[in-house]
C-alpha positions as CSV (number, residue, x, y, z in Angstrom):
1,M,-8.8,17.7,-6.1
2,A,-10.5,19.2,-9.4
3,G,-13.4,17.0,-11.0
4,L,-13.0,15.9,-14.5
5,A,-15.9,19.1,-15.7
6,G,-15.9,19.3,-19.2
7,W,-14.6,16.0,-19.8
8,P,-17.1,13.2,-21.9
9,P,-19.3,11.7,-19.7
10,L,-18.9,8.3,-18.2
11,S,-20.9,6.5,-20.6
12,R,-18.4,6.8,-23.4
13,L,-15.5,5.6,-21.1
14,H,-16.9,2.4,-20.3
15,A,-17.1,1.9,-24.2
16,A,-13.5,1.6,-24.6
17,V,-13.1,-1.0,-21.9
18,G,-10.9,-4.0,-23.3
19,Q,-12.1,-7.1,-24.0
20,T,-10.4,-9.7,-22.0
21,A,-10.9,-13.5,-23.4
22,N,-10.3,-16.1,-20.7
23,A,-7.6,-17.9,-23.1
24,N,-5.6,-14.5,-22.8
25,V,-5.8,-12.5,-20.4
26,G,-3.2,-9.9,-22.0
27,F,0.0,-10.5,-19.6
28,R,2.0,-13.6,-17.4
29,F,3.4,-13.1,-14.5
30,T,6.6,-14.9,-13.7
31,D,7.9,-16.1,-10.7
32,V,11.7,-14.6,-10.7
33,T,12.4,-14.5,-7.0
34,E,15.3,-16.7,-7.4
35,P,17.2,-15.4,-10.4
36,A,16.6,-11.6,-9.0
37,G,18.8,-12.9,-5.9
38,L,16.0,-12.5,-3.4
39,H,17.1,-14.9,-0.9
40,F,14.8,-14.0,2.2
41,Q,13.3,-16.0,4.9
42,H,11.3,-13.5,7.4
43,N,11.3,-14.8,11.1
44,S,8.0,-14.6,13.0
45,G,10.0,-15.3,16.2
46,A,7.7,-18.2,16.9
47,F,8.9,-20.5,19.5
48,G,5.8,-21.7,20.9
49,G,4.1,-19.5,23.4
50,K,2.1,-17.9,20.5
51,F,3.0,-14.0,21.0
52,L,0.3,-12.0,18.9
53,P,2.4,-10.2,16.5
54,E,4.1,-13.4,15.2
55,T,0.3,-13.6,13.3
56,L,0.8,-10.6,11.1
57,G,4.3,-9.7,9.5
58,S,5.2,-8.1,7.8
59,G,5.1,-5.7,4.9
60,C,7.8,-4.7,1.5
61,A,8.7,-1.8,-0.7
62,F,9.4,-0.5,-4.1
63,L,11.9,2.5,-3.3
64,D,14.5,4.0,-5.7
65,Y,16.9,4.9,-2.5
66,D,20.2,5.6,-4.5
67,R,18.4,7.8,-7.2
68,D,19.8,6.1,-10.1
69,G,16.1,5.6,-11.7
70,W,15.7,1.7,-10.9
71,Q,13.5,0.2,-8.0
72,D,15.3,-1.1,-5.4
73,I,13.2,-3.8,-2.6
74,L,13.1,-3.4,0.8
75,L,11.6,-6.3,3.1
76,I,11.1,-6.5,6.7
77,N,11.4,-8.8,8.9
78,G,10.9,-9.8,12.5
79,A,13.3,-11.1,15.3
80,D,13.3,-13.8,17.9
81,W,11.8,-13.1,21.4
82,P,13.9,-12.1,24.2
83,G,14.8,-15.4,26.3
84,H,14.5,-17.9,23.2
85,K,17.1,-16.5,20.5
86,K,17.8,-18.8,17.8
87,S,19.1,-16.9,15.2
88,R,20.2,-13.0,14.1
89,T,17.4,-11.6,11.6
90,T,16.9,-8.1,10.0
91,L,15.5,-6.6,7.3
92,R,16.9,-6.6,3.6
93,L,17.6,-3.8,1.2
94,Y,18.0,-5.1,-2.4
95,R,19.7,-2.4,-4.7
96,N,18.6,-2.7,-8.5
97,N,21.2,-4.3,-10.6
98,H,19.8,-2.7,-14.0
99,D,19.7,-6.1,-15.7
100,G,16.6,-8.0,-13.5
101,T,19.0,-8.8,-10.6
102,F,19.3,-7.5,-7.2
103,T,22.3,-7.2,-5.4
104,D,21.9,-7.8,-1.0
105,V,23.2,-4.2,0.5
106,T,21.8,-4.0,3.4
107,S,25.2,-4.1,5.5
108,R,26.6,-1.7,3.5
109,A,23.7,0.5,3.8
110,G,24.2,0.4,7.3
111,L,20.3,-1.3,7.8
112,D,21.9,-4.6,9.5
113,V,19.9,-3.6,12.2
114,E,17.9,-6.1,14.3
115,L,14.3,-5.5,15.1
116,Y,10.9,-6.8,15.3
117,G,9.6,-4.9,12.0
118,M,6.3,-4.9,11.0
119,G,5.7,-2.2,7.9
120,V,7.2,0.1,6.6
121,A,6.9,4.1,4.9
122,V,8.7,5.8,2.2
123,G,9.4,9.5,2.2
124,D,11.9,12.4,1.6
125,Y,10.8,14.3,4.7
126,D,13.9,16.3,4.7
127,N,13.6,17.3,1.0
128,D,17.1,16.5,0.2
129,G,16.1,14.3,-2.9
130,F,16.5,10.9,-1.3
131,P,13.9,8.7,0.2
132,D,13.8,7.9,3.8
133,I,12.8,5.0,5.4
134,L,10.6,4.4,8.6
135,I,10.2,1.2,10.4
136,T,7.2,0.6,12.4
137,C,7.9,-2.1,15.0
138,V,6.5,-4.1,17.8
139,G,8.6,-1.8,20.5
140,Q,10.6,1.3,19.0
141,N,9.8,2.2,15.7
142,R,12.8,3.2,13.8
143,L,13.5,6.5,11.1
144,F,16.4,5.9,8.6
145,R,17.9,9.0,7.1
146,N,19.1,8.6,3.6
147,T,22.5,10.4,3.8
148,G,22.4,10.2,-0.7
149,K,25.8,8.5,-0.5
150,G,24.5,4.4,-0.3
151,T,23.8,4.3,3.1
152,F,21.4,5.6,5.9
153,V,21.7,6.4,9.5
154,D,19.0,5.7,12.4
155,V,17.9,9.3,13.7
156,T,15.0,8.3,15.8
157,N,15.9,9.7,18.8
158,A,17.4,13.1,16.9
159,A,13.8,13.6,14.9
160,G,12.0,13.4,18.0
161,L,10.7,9.8,17.6
162,G,12.2,7.6,20.5
163,K,9.9,8.3,23.0
164,R,6.8,6.2,22.0
165,E,7.0,2.5,22.1
166,G,3.7,0.4,20.8
167,F,2.7,-2.3,18.2
168,S,3.0,-0.1,15.0
169,T,1.6,-1.9,12.0
170,S,1.2,0.7,9.4
171,A,2.2,3.8,8.4
172,L,2.6,6.5,5.6
173,W,3.8,10.2,4.8
174,F,1.7,12.9,3.7
175,D,1.9,16.4,4.1
176,Y,-1.2,17.1,6.0
177,D,-0.8,20.9,6.6
178,R,0.3,21.3,2.9
179,D,3.7,23.5,4.0
180,G,6.0,21.6,1.7
181,L,7.0,19.2,4.4
182,L,6.1,15.4,5.1
183,D,5.0,14.5,8.2
184,L,4.0,11.0,9.7
185,F,1.1,8.8,10.4
186,V,1.6,5.4,12.3
187,C,-1.1,2.7,13.0
188,N,-1.1,0.8,16.2
189,Y,-2.6,-2.2,16.7
190,V,-3.4,-3.1,20.1
191,K,-2.0,-2.7,23.8
192,W,0.5,-5.9,24.1
193,S,4.0,-6.8,25.5
194,P,5.4,-10.2,26.4
195,E,4.7,-9.2,29.8
196,T,0.9,-8.6,29.1
197,D,0.4,-11.4,26.8
198,V,-3.1,-13.5,27.4
199,F,-3.5,-16.7,27.9
200,C,-6.4,-18.1,25.3
201,S,-7.3,-21.3,24.4
202,L,-9.2,-23.3,22.3
203,D,-9.4,-26.5,24.1
204,G,-8.9,-24.6,27.9
205,K,-5.7,-26.8,28.3
206,H,-3.2,-25.2,25.1
207,K,-2.0,-21.9,24.4
208,S,-3.8,-20.3,21.3
209,Y,-3.3,-16.9,19.0
210,C,-5.9,-14.3,21.2
211,T,-8.2,-12.6,18.6
212,P,-7.7,-8.8,19.1
213,E,-10.9,-8.7,21.4
214,A,-8.5,-9.6,24.2
215,Y,-6.8,-6.6,24.4
216,R,-7.4,-2.8,24.6
217,G,-6.7,-0.6,21.5
218,A,-4.2,1.7,20.7
219,T,-4.3,5.2,19.5
220,C,-2.2,6.0,16.0
221,W,-0.1,8.6,16.0
222,L,0.5,12.1,13.9
223,F,3.9,13.3,13.8
224,H,4.0,17.2,12.4
225,N,7.4,17.9,10.5
226,R,8.7,20.9,12.0
227,G,11.3,21.3,9.0
228,N,14.7,21.3,10.5
229,G,15.0,17.0,11.3
230,T,12.8,17.1,14.4
231,F,8.9,16.1,14.5
232,E,6.2,17.3,16.7
233,D,3.7,14.6,18.5
234,V,0.5,16.3,17.5
235,T,-1.9,13.0,18.0
236,A,-4.5,14.6,20.8
237,A,-4.0,18.4,19.6
238,S,-5.1,17.0,15.7
239,G,-8.2,15.1,16.8
240,I,-6.8,11.9,15.8
241,F,-6.4,10.5,19.5
242,D,-8.4,7.6,19.8
243,S,-7.4,4.3,22.3
244,S,-10.6,2.4,21.1
245,S,-8.8,1.9,17.9
246,K,-7.2,-1.7,16.2
247,S,-5.4,-0.2,13.2
248,L,-4.4,-2.0,10.6
249,G,-4.2,-0.2,7.0
250,V,-4.3,3.3,6.6
251,A,-4.4,5.0,2.9
252,L,-4.1,8.9,1.9
253,F,-7.3,9.6,0.8
254,D,-8.8,13.3,-0.4
255,E,-12.1,11.9,0.2
256,N,-14.3,15.5,-0.5
257,R,-12.1,16.5,-3.0
258,D,-10.7,19.9,-1.3
259,G,-7.1,19.1,-1.7
260,W,-6.6,18.5,1.7
261,P,-5.2,14.8,2.3
262,D,-7.8,12.9,4.5
263,L,-6.8,9.5,5.6
264,L,-8.4,6.3,5.5
265,V,-7.6,3.4,8.5
266,A,-8.8,0.1,8.2
267,N,-9.3,-1.4,11.9
268,D,-9.7,-5.0,12.9
269,T,-13.1,-5.4,14.8
270,Q,-13.2,-1.8,15.6
271,P,-15.6,0.8,13.1
272,N,-12.8,1.6,10.4
273,K,-12.0,5.6,10.8
274,L,-12.0,8.7,8.1
275,Y,-10.0,11.1,9.1
276,R,-11.5,14.6,7.4
277,N,-8.9,17.4,7.1
278,Q,-10.3,20.5,8.4
279,R,-7.6,22.2,7.0
280,N,-6.3,24.3,10.0
281,G,-4.3,21.5,11.7
282,T,-7.4,19.4,13.2
283,F,-9.3,15.9,11.6
284,K,-12.9,14.8,12.3
285,D,-13.5,11.3,12.1
286,A,-16.2,10.9,9.1
287,A,-16.3,7.3,8.4
288,V,-20.0,6.4,9.5
289,E,-21.4,9.7,7.7
290,A,-19.0,8.9,4.8
291,G,-20.6,5.0,5.0
292,L,-17.0,3.2,5.8
293,A,-17.0,2.7,8.9
294,F,-19.4,-0.4,8.9
295,S,-20.6,-3.1,6.9
296,T,-23.6,-3.3,4.7
297,E,-25.2,-5.2,8.1
298,G,-23.8,-2.2,10.2
299,K,-20.8,-4.5,12.0
300,A,-17.4,-3.4,12.8
301,R,-15.3,-5.8,10.6
302,A,-12.0,-7.1,10.5
303,G,-10.2,-5.0,8.4
304,M,-6.6,-5.5,7.5
305,G,-5.6,-3.6,4.2
306,V,-6.7,-0.7,2.3
307,D,-6.4,0.7,-1.2
308,V,-8.2,4.0,-2.5
309,A,-8.2,4.5,-6.4
310,D,-10.5,5.8,-9.3
311,F,-11.1,2.2,-10.6
312,E,-14.2,3.3,-12.4
313,N,-12.2,6.1,-14.2
314,S,-14.9,8.4,-13.1
315,G,-12.8,10.6,-11.5
316,T,-13.9,9.9,-8.5
317,P,-11.8,7.6,-5.8
318,G,-13.0,4.2,-4.7
319,V,-12.1,2.0,-1.9
320,A,-11.0,-1.3,-1.0
321,I,-10.9,-3.0,2.3
322,T,-9.7,-6.1,3.1
323,N,-11.2,-8.5,5.6
324,F,-11.1,-11.5,7.4
325,D,-12.5,-14.7,6.3
326,N,-16.6,-15.4,6.0
327,E,-16.2,-11.1,5.9
328,M,-15.8,-10.5,2.0
329,I,-13.7,-7.5,0.8
330,G,-15.4,-4.0,0.9
331,L,-15.2,-2.6,-2.4
332,Y,-17.2,1.3,-2.2
333,R,-18.0,3.3,-4.6
334,L,-19.3,7.3,-4.2
335,S,-23.4,7.2,-4.6
336,G,-24.4,10.6,-3.9
337,K,-22.6,11.6,-0.9
338,T,-22.3,8.5,1.1
339,F,-19.9,5.3,0.1
340,E,-21.7,2.3,-1.2
341,D,-20.0,-1.2,-1.0
342,I,-20.2,-3.0,-4.2
343,A,-18.6,-6.1,-3.6
344,P,-21.2,-8.7,-3.5
345,Q,-22.3,-7.4,-7.4
346,S,-19.0,-6.3,-8.2
347,G,-17.3,-10.1,-8.3
348,V,-14.7,-9.3,-5.6
349,G,-17.1,-10.2,-2.5
350,I,-18.4,-13.8,-3.0
351,A,-14.8,-14.5,-4.3
352,S,-13.1,-13.4,-1.4
353,R,-15.6,-14.5,1.4
354,N,-13.6,-17.6,2.3
355,S,-10.3,-15.8,1.9
356,L,-8.3,-13.7,4.2
357,G,-6.9,-10.7,2.6
358,F,-4.0,-8.5,3.9
359,G,-1.7,-6.5,1.5
360,C,-3.9,-5.2,-1.4
361,A,-3.6,-2.6,-4.5
362,F,-5.7,-1.1,-7.1
363,L,-3.4,-1.8,-10.1
364,D,-3.4,-1.9,-14.3
365,V,-1.6,-5.1,-14.8
366,N,-3.0,-6.0,-18.2
367,L,-2.3,-2.1,-19.3
368,D,-5.9,-1.7,-20.8
369,G,-6.9,1.4,-18.8
370,W,-8.6,0.1,-16.0
371,L,-7.1,-0.5,-12.5
372,D,-7.2,-4.0,-11.5
373,F,-6.8,-5.2,-8.0
374,A,-4.6,-8.2,-6.5
375,V,-4.8,-9.1,-2.8
376,A,-2.6,-11.6,-0.8
377,N,-4.3,-13.8,1.3
378,G,-3.2,-16.0,4.5
379,H,-5.1,-17.3,7.6
380,I,-3.4,-16.3,11.0
381,D,-3.3,-19.7,12.4
382,E,-2.1,-22.8,11.3
383,T,-4.5,-25.0,13.0
384,V,-7.3,-23.1,11.2
385,R,-6.9,-26.2,8.7
386,N,-8.3,-28.6,10.9
387,I,-12.0,-26.7,10.8
388,R,-13.5,-28.5,8.6
389,G,-14.6,-26.4,4.7
390,N,-12.1,-23.8,5.7
391,V,-9.7,-22.7,3.1
392,G,-6.7,-23.2,4.9
393,Y,-4.0,-21.5,6.6
394,A,-2.1,-20.8,3.1
395,Q,-4.4,-19.5,0.5
396,P,-4.2,-18.2,-3.3
397,P,-3.8,-14.5,-3.5
398,Q,-6.2,-13.3,-5.8
399,L,-6.1,-10.9,-8.9
400,F,-8.8,-9.4,-10.1
401,L,-9.5,-7.7,-13.4
402,S,-11.5,-4.9,-14.1
403,K,-14.3,-5.3,-16.8
404,G,-15.0,-1.9,-16.0
405,K,-18.2,-0.5,-14.3
406,G,-17.3,-1.6,-11.1
407,N,-17.0,-5.3,-12.5
408,F,-14.1,-7.9,-12.1
409,H,-13.2,-11.5,-12.3
410,D,-10.4,-13.1,-10.5
411,V,-8.1,-14.2,-13.3
412,A,-5.0,-15.4,-10.7
413,S,-5.5,-19.2,-12.1
414,E,-4.3,-17.8,-15.8
415,A,-1.6,-15.0,-14.6
416,G,1.0,-18.0,-14.6
417,G,4.1,-18.0,-12.6
418,S,2.7,-20.4,-10.1
419,F,1.2,-16.9,-8.6
420,D,-2.0,-18.8,-7.5
421,H,-0.3,-21.2,-5.4
422,P,-1.6,-20.9,-1.6
423,K,0.7,-18.9,0.8
424,V,0.5,-17.0,4.2
425,G,0.6,-13.7,2.0
426,R,0.7,-10.2,4.0
427,G,2.2,-7.6,2.7
428,L,2.0,-6.8,-1.4
429,A,3.4,-3.9,-3.3
430,Y,3.9,-2.9,-7.0
431,G,6.6,-1.2,-8.7
432,D,7.9,-1.5,-12.4
433,F,11.3,-2.9,-11.1
434,D,12.7,-3.7,-14.7
435,R,11.3,-0.7,-16.9
436,D,9.7,-2.0,-19.4
437,G,6.3,0.1,-18.8
438,D,4.3,-2.4,-16.7
439,L,4.0,-3.3,-12.8
440,D,5.3,-5.9,-10.9
441,L,4.2,-7.7,-7.7
442,L,6.1,-7.9,-4.5
443,I,4.4,-10.5,-1.9
444,T,5.5,-11.3,1.5
445,T,4.4,-14.4,3.4
446,N,4.3,-14.8,7.2
447,N,7.4,-17.0,8.5
448,G,8.1,-17.7,4.6
449,P,9.7,-15.9,1.9
450,A,9.0,-13.0,-0.5
451,Y,7.6,-13.5,-4.1
452,L,8.6,-11.1,-6.7
453,Y,6.5,-12.0,-10.0
454,R,8.0,-10.2,-13.1
455,N,4.6,-9.0,-15.4
456,D,5.3,-9.8,-18.9
457,Q,2.7,-8.0,-22.0
458,L,1.5,-10.2,-24.5
459,A,-1.5,-8.1,-25.9
460,A,1.6,-5.4,-26.8
461,H,-0.6,-2.6,-24.7
462,H,0.9,1.0,-24.2
463,S,1.7,2.6,-21.1
464,I,2.5,5.9,-19.9
465,R,4.7,7.1,-16.7
466,F,4.7,9.8,-14.5
467,Q,7.7,10.9,-12.2
468,L,6.8,14.0,-10.3
469,V,9.1,16.4,-8.3
470,G,7.9,18.9,-6.1
471,T,9.4,22.0,-5.4
472,K,6.8,24.1,-3.3
473,S,4.9,21.0,-2.6
474,N,7.2,18.1,-1.0
475,R,9.8,16.9,-2.9
476,D,8.4,13.2,-3.4
477,A,4.7,14.9,-4.4
478,I,2.6,12.8,-2.1
479,G,-0.9,13.8,-2.8
480,A,-0.4,14.6,-6.1
481,T,-3.1,13.7,-8.6
482,V,-2.5,13.3,-12.7
483,Q,-5.1,13.3,-14.7
484,I,-5.1,11.9,-18.4
485,S,-7.2,11.4,-21.6
486,S,-6.5,9.9,-24.2
487,G,-8.5,8.5,-26.9
488,G,-11.9,9.2,-24.9
489,L,-10.5,7.2,-21.8
490,Q,-9.4,9.5,-19.0
491,Q,-8.2,7.9,-15.9
492,S,-6.6,9.4,-12.7
493,R,-4.3,8.3,-10.4
494,T,-2.6,9.7,-7.0
495,V,1.1,9.3,-6.1
496,K,0.9,7.6,-2.6
497,G,2.5,7.1,0.7
498,G,1.4,3.6,2.2
499,S,-1.6,1.9,1.3
500,S,-2.1,-2.2,1.2
501,Y,-0.9,-3.9,4.4
502,L,2.4,-2.8,6.1
503,S,3.8,-1.9,2.5
504,Q,4.8,0.5,0.2
505,S,4.6,0.8,-3.9
506,E,6.4,3.0,-5.8
507,L,5.8,6.5,-6.3
508,P,6.0,7.3,-10.0
509,V,2.4,6.4,-11.7
510,T,1.7,4.4,-14.5
511,F,-1.0,4.5,-17.0
512,G,-2.2,1.9,-19.4
513,L,-3.1,2.8,-22.9
514,E,-4.3,-0.4,-24.5
515,K,-3.5,0.1,-28.2
516,R,-3.7,4.0,-27.8
517,D,0.0,5.6,-28.4
518,Q,-0.6,8.8,-27.5
519,V,-2.1,11.3,-24.3
520,E,-3.9,14.2,-25.8
521,R,-4.0,16.1,-22.5
522,V,-2.6,15.4,-19.0
523,V,-3.3,17.7,-15.7
524,I,-1.4,17.5,-12.9
525,Y,-2.6,18.8,-9.5
526,W,0.1,19.4,-7.0
527,P,-0.3,19.3,-3.0
528,S,0.4,23.0,-3.4
529,G,-2.5,24.0,-5.2
530,R,-1.1,24.5,-8.2
531,T,-2.3,23.1,-11.7
532,E,-0.2,22.4,-14.5
533,E,-1.2,21.1,-18.4
534,F,0.4,19.5,-20.6
535,K,-0.7,18.3,-24.4
536,N,-0.2,15.3,-27.0
537,L,2.6,13.3,-25.1
538,S,3.4,10.1,-26.6
539,A,3.4,6.5,-25.2
540,G,6.1,4.0,-24.2
541,R,8.0,6.3,-22.1
542,T,8.3,8.0,-18.4
543,Y,7.7,11.5,-18.5
544,D,10.1,13.3,-15.4
545,C,7.9,16.3,-14.3
546,T,9.2,19.1,-11.8
547,E,6.5,21.5,-10.4
548,G,6.6,25.1,-12.1
549,K,9.3,23.7,-14.3
550,G,7.7,21.8,-17.2
551,I,7.8,18.4,-18.1
552,V,11.0,16.2,-19.6
553,P,10.6,12.7,-21.3
554,R,12.7,10.3,-20.9
555,Q,14.3,8.0,-23.7
556,G,11.6,4.6,-22.9
557,Y,10.7,3.9,-19.4
């Protein structure tokens, strides 16, 4: 990815940061879960056996499955364990009705399938224009191909993905060899099954949930897209194989800005991994040399969720990794050739010390041109409430508003809509479901409901959105970077699969512009290596950008 050479220095950019008063954070969240028609209850399968997967699920996604220009919602569900059957639970697909409500189309779409689901990755792996769905599971992961007719077909076995079973968590689609076809990366947690379940106990008598140290790690998997509807397992050949990993989160990350996608993997009690793309079909773990493997004290933390974004408007992406309680969120900026954890002085670290973070995402909530940071929190064991001084099992989510220069403050209590009410939070994703130009939030909870928060702007800030379509690049343009210049403020966004925890946000990219009504310059760096530039675009609308064919404005968003 090219840098911002020739653009104004960073010192001028910081001067443009929006002023946010405590009395008015510039937006309001409204809990629209019920009126939107999202009647969902996650089933962890818990029956008293204290099986490890019960503590971790599950994720969610914004996706436009029917290509009507409106973001739909997918919620992943677990299931009852064999021998402890109480009810039938499945994932849920909700179609956007274009009026603020959704219709449950799970059965109609062919997704009324029972599985112990964990995470989701959305990507058009066959480049037919319709997004396909990978569901990670305890057991066999499932690949559902979008027929383009409102239905999905299970092609797991036909695609060559039916030979691997495990305890899979987050996943993402990305084109690691830049051949225009999306490849698949899958995180795995530990080697666990009901048959190999370990008895752990706090008092020596009663079973409790084990920590990951009780189990051996499991390697992540990498599947190469052959272009004929099938995938080749290249885990070992690519250098990804590592049986010590206990992976929960993964994010796309062009760490060395060479235009080739790298991967950052958040590991639980093991060092994080930075798989640097060697441009020849192989990867090298560079996390230690990059400063991302351990905490500042040199310890492996309990990494859960992860996101990568240019949160300082410097042209260089930074990193956030959520961790266990008493460990703080890791917030990294590039300092020289390595990454420095600035969490303690950023306003994020101290505020997150007592929380257990899972899903997380950088997004510009108040559209002031600076990326904010949202976190879903919640503990893994309900008995934690008995520990003196602990925050509790259900924990308030956090919303860190950017003050520029890597400084944040938590405004969750001011966001409205009962956003800061304690939840056993897990997945988190964003998307503009009502097409008003700002980003709404979706949060899942363990063994509980999902929450949809509509974002309503109060400061009349403007935005501009881009929907990218690849031609030589993969059709979703995953891995593309968009950079804009508007009134002295420079920003960049990357089209990302994955990120957060078990979840996926929408593919269109959104830029807040504060009061600016025009963008002077837009540069798109496509995964194929092509670069395109556009000038003088009006705010307040979405632009459809097709690689090599120009840019077309929509009427509004």
